[in-house]
C-alpha positions in Angstrom: 28.5 -18.8 2.3 28.7 -18.1 6.0 25.9 -18.7 8.5 24.2 -15.5 9.5 24.3 -16.4 13.1 27.7 -18.1 13.8 29.7 -17.5 10.6 30.4 -21.2 10.0 30.0 -22.7 6.6 26.3 -23.0 5.7 24.4 -25.1 3.3 20.8 -23.9 4.1 18.9 -20.7 3.4 16.0 -19.1 5.2 12.9 -19.6 3.1 11.8 -16.0 3.8 14.9 -13.8 3.5 17.3 -16.2 1.9 20.1 -15.6 4.5 22.3 -18.6 5.0 22.3 -20.7 8.2 24.2 -23.9 9.2 21.9 -25.7 11.6 18.5 -25.9 13.2 19.9 -24.0 16.3 21.1 -21.1 14.2 17.9 -21.1 12.2 15.9 -20.8 15.4 18.1 -17.9 16.6 17.6 -16.2 13.3 13.8 -16.6 13.5 13.6 -14.8 16.9 13.4 -11.6 14.9 11.0 -11.6 12.0 12.6 -11.6 8.6 11.2 -10.7 5.2 11.9 -11.6 1.6 14.2 -9.1 0.0 12.6 -7.1 -2.8 13.5 -8.5 -6.2 16.3 -6.6 -7.9 15.0 -3.9 -10.2 16.5 -3.5 -13.6 17.2 0.0 -14.8 14.2 1.5 -16.7 12.0 -1.4 -15.7 8.5 -0.5 -14.7 7.3 -1.9 -11.4 4.2 -4.0 -12.0 1.5 -3.9 -9.3 1.2 -6.9 -7.0 -2.6 -6.6 -7.2 -4.9 -6.9 -10.1 -8.5 -5.8 -10.1 -10.9 -8.8 -10.1 -13.7 -6.8 -11.7 -12.5 -3.6 -13.2 -15.1 -1.1 -14.5 -14.9 2.1 -16.4 -14.5 3.9 -13.0 -11.6 1.8 -11.8 -8.6 3.9 -11.0 -5.4 2.7 -12.7 -2.5 1.7 -10.4 -0.3 4.4 -11.9 -2.8 7.1 -10.6 -3.1 5.4 -7.2 0.7 5.6 -6.8 0.5 9.4 -7.3 -1.5 9.7 -4.1 1.6 9.0 -2.1 3.3 12.0 -3.8 0.6 14.5 -3.4 1.4 17.3 -1.0 -2.3 18.1 -0.6 -3.1 14.5 0.4 -0.1 14.3 2.8 -1.2 17.6 4.4 -4.7 16.2 5.0 -3.2 13.0 6.5 -1.3 15.1 9.0 -4.6 15.6 10.8 -5.1 12.8 13.4 -8.9 13.0 13.1 -8.6 12.2 9.4 -6.3 9.3 10.1 -8.7 8.0 12.8 -11.7 8.2 10.4 -9.7 6.3 7.8 -8.7 3.6 10.2 -12.4 3.2 11.3 -13.5 3.1 7.7 -10.9 0.4 6.9 -12.0 -1.8 9.8 -15.7 -1.3 9.2 -18.0 -4.1 7.9 -20.2 -1.4 6.4 -17.9 1.3 4.9 -20.5 2.6 2.5 -22.7 3.8 5.5 -19.7 5.3 7.2 -18.5 7.2 4.1 -22.0 8.8 3.9 -21.6 9.9 7.5 -18.0 11.1 7.1 -18.8 13.1 4.0 -20.7 15.5 6.3 -17.4 16.4 8.0 -15.5 19.2 6.2 -12.1 17.8 7.0 -13.0 14.5 5.5 -14.4 16.0 2.3 -11.2 18.0 2.0 -9.3 14.8 2.1 -11.6 13.2 -0.5 -11.3 16.2 -2.8 -7.5 16.1 -2.5 -7.5 12.4 -3.5 -9.9 13.0 -6.4 -7.8 15.8 -7.7 -4.9 13.4 -8.1 -6.7 10.4 -9.5 -9.4 11.9 -11.7 -8.8 12.4 -15.4 -10.7 14.6 -17.8 -12.6 11.5 -19.0 -13.7 10.7 -15.5 -14.8 14.2 -14.9 -16.8 14.3 -18.1 -18.4 11.0 -17.2 -19.4 12.2 -13.8 -20.8 15.5 -15.0 -22.8 13.8 -17.7 -24.4 11.4 -15.1 -25.3 14.2 -12.6 
């Protein structure tokens, strides 16, 4: 294998990205720009498992498969085109009291439109029946 920096014969690999390097000097040059681990090769027809597992799942926990569908929803993407919605979500993400903020944001029609779009994607008939029974 050839060094990623100088193309000499290498016997070491970067612990992050696994690119080869030949010396401490070349490693330092390589580390000037951040590198990342390459994604593991995916076999054909292999399902991607989530990196995250729920610590305390409940009957209302949304499965990861449903959460992935949010990224494909045209309605959700359209809502996210609004800079005000993105700003609210960023503030919510950084908040130490998101429950209080959500109550406040739910008074804004543009935010409730975003929430409805998300719920339309992730809710199943079972979820809807459970919610209407508890109301």
